[in-house]
N, C-alpha and C positions, 0 to 999 in steps of 0.2 A: 941161829938160835933165836927163838922168839921169847920176849919178855913182856908181861902185861902188868901195869901198875894202876890201881884204882885210886880215886880220890873223890871227895865231896860228900862222904857220909856224915852223919851227925844225928843230933836230937832235934825233933821238930814236933810241934803240936798237931793233933788231928786236923785235917783240912788244909794243912800247909803244903809247901813244895820244897823239893830238893833237886839238885842236878848232879848226877854222878858223871865222872869222867874216867876214861881209861886210856892210858898212853901205851901204845904198842911199839915195840922195836923189832927189827928183823926185816930182811929185804922183801919178804913175801907178805908182810902184814897188810899192805894196802890192797891186796888182791884176794883176801880171805874173808870168809864169813865171820862176823863178830856178833857176840851175844852177851846178854846179861842173864845170870841165874841168881837165885836166892835160896838161902837155907836158914830156917828158923830152928831154934833148939829142939832136938828130938825129932826133927822132920827131915824128909828127903830134900835133896837139892833139886829145885824145880826151875825150869826155864821161865824167864820173864818176857824176853823179847830177843829177836835176832834180826840181822840185816845183812844182805849179801853185799859182796864187794862193789858191785855196779849199781847198787841202790834198787835193783829191780825187784827183789823179794824182801818182804818184811813179815815177821810173825810176831803176834802178841798172844800171851796167855789170856784166857777169858777174864781172869780176875784183875787184869790191868787195862783192858781195852777201854779207850776213852779217857783214861787218866794218865797213862805213861806214853812217852814218845821216845823211840830210839832213833839216833841219827849218827852220822859219821862224817869225818873229814879225811879223805884218803891222803891228801897232800901232807897233812899233819900226823897221819896215822893215829887218829883219835876216834873214839866212839863215846857217845854220850847217852845218858838216860835221864830225860826230864820227867820228874815224878810230881804230879799234881794231885790235889784232893787226897792226900795221904790218910791212911787209916791205921789204927793200932795193929791190925793184922798184917800190915806191910812190914812190920818190924822183923828184921832178919839181917844176916850178913849177905851182902850183894857181891857177886863175883863176875868179873869180865872173863870171857872165854873166846878162843879163836880156833877155827878149823878151816880146812880148804874145801870142805863140802858144806852145803846148806842143810843143817839138821836142827832138830828141836829136842833131841835127847842128850842128856849130859854125857852119856857114854860115847857120843860121836865127836866130842871136843877134846882135842889133844893138848891145848895150852890153856893155862889158868892163871889168873892173878891171885894175889894173897887175900883179897876180899876187903870190903869196907862195911862197917856197921851202920845200919840205919835203924833208928829207934823212933817210933811214933807214939807220943803220949796222948792219952785220952783226956 
């Protein structure tokens, strides 16, 4: 059984930074693709970034390229999202997700965390 627990969300001013963390449990977590999605009120849940288990593949949504960085520590079963130059439109609930294939669609991800709120004030 895989469980994902996010942390690190909060309130930040525009231009500021936050680092989200996701702790994964389960024996296959270190060999799975990990991703971050976000969902703003009334909107779809969209992918933000993804990273393959062997660090070989990464994906970033256009709206975060150059500002956000995804990373992982397989030994600790952790995935991180460093968010810089935050904008009010980045306000959303951010979710950690895991699957055993590399994908960018939310329908491809089997396991989800409970989400962490990120609010960026103008």
